[in-house]
N, C-alpha and C positions, 0 to 999 in steps of 0.2 A: 565368462570373465566380465567386468564390470571395470570400463576406463574413467576416472574423473579428470575433468580439466576447469582448475580456478582460474579466476580473474579476479580483481579489482584492489589487490592491495596497496599500498604506498604510505606518502610522509602525510602527517597531517599537525595541526596544532593541537595541543589538548581544546578540548569542547567542540570540536570537529565532527564530521560526520564521513565515516566510509561506508560504501557498500561493496559485499564481497557476491561474487557468484561462483557455482561451483556446476559443471553439466555432466551428465551419466550419461554413459552409452554403453551398451551390448546387450547383454541378456539378464534384464531387467525382470525379478518376479514382481508380483502382484503386491504382497505387503513386504516393507520393508521400511526401515527406516535410514535417513542422511541428516547428518550432524557436524559441527564441528569443534574441533578441538584447537588449542593452540599449545604452543613451547616455548617458552622465554629462555635465554642464555642460561645453564646451570640449576634449570627446574624442570620437574618432569611434566609430560604432556599432558593438559586437562581438557575436559569435556566444558564448553562454552555453550551450547545449546543444540538441540535435536529435533527433528519431526519427523512421525509417520509417515506413512503414505496414506492414512484416514485422517491426518493434520492436528493428530494429539504433540503436542510442545514441551520442552522443559527446558531449565535455563539453571545455567551457576548463578550462584545466590551473588555473586561479584557483577553480574552483569543484567539481572533483571533491572526491568524499567525504563534501559538502556538500549539494549539489542534486541532485535526482531530476526526469528528467524520464520523465513515462510518456504513455500515451493511450490513450481507449477510442474504440474505430474503429464501435463501433454509434452513439454519440452524437457521433463526428466531433467529439471535444474532447480536447486536449491539457492536460496540467498541469506545473506546476514546482515541487514541493517544494524550498524553501529555509530548510537549517536551520543553523543558527551562524552567524548573520547579522554581517557587518560593516559598518563606516559604508563601506569601501569599496565595497561592494554598491549602494550609495545609485545609481538612474540611475532613468529611465525604460525599461519593459521592455517588447518589442514583439514580437507574435506573428508569425510568417509562416511562409505557406504554399506550398510547390514543391512542381509537377510538370512536369517536361520542362522547359520554357523558360518557363512561368507562375509569377509568381511575387503574392502577395498579402499585403499587413500590415494588421495592425490597426492600431488608432490610438492604442494604447500605455497603460500604466499604470504610477502613478508606484510605485516603493520607495522609504521614506527608512528608514534607519538609523541610529537614533542612538547616540553614545557614552556 
């Protein structure tokens, strides 16, 4: 099993920045994908960004150029640097670990962007 602990959410004004962290522990397989998803009230959970264990990244169109995902494999931690935040970025952000058919989710961290 893999456990995920997220941190870094909070309240920020539009145009501001936040950095989310997600630390993984447990049985980590060599190839895996770690990603950030978000869910706003009344909306479905959506992929924000993902990064593989070899550094390949992908982003939702809505965050390209503003968010950057990175990871430290030695620490098994993934980061999401969020710049130029907009009120529509307000959501609960969840970290997800995937390896093969195995998935694990974090508990979520709230990000609120005020206008």
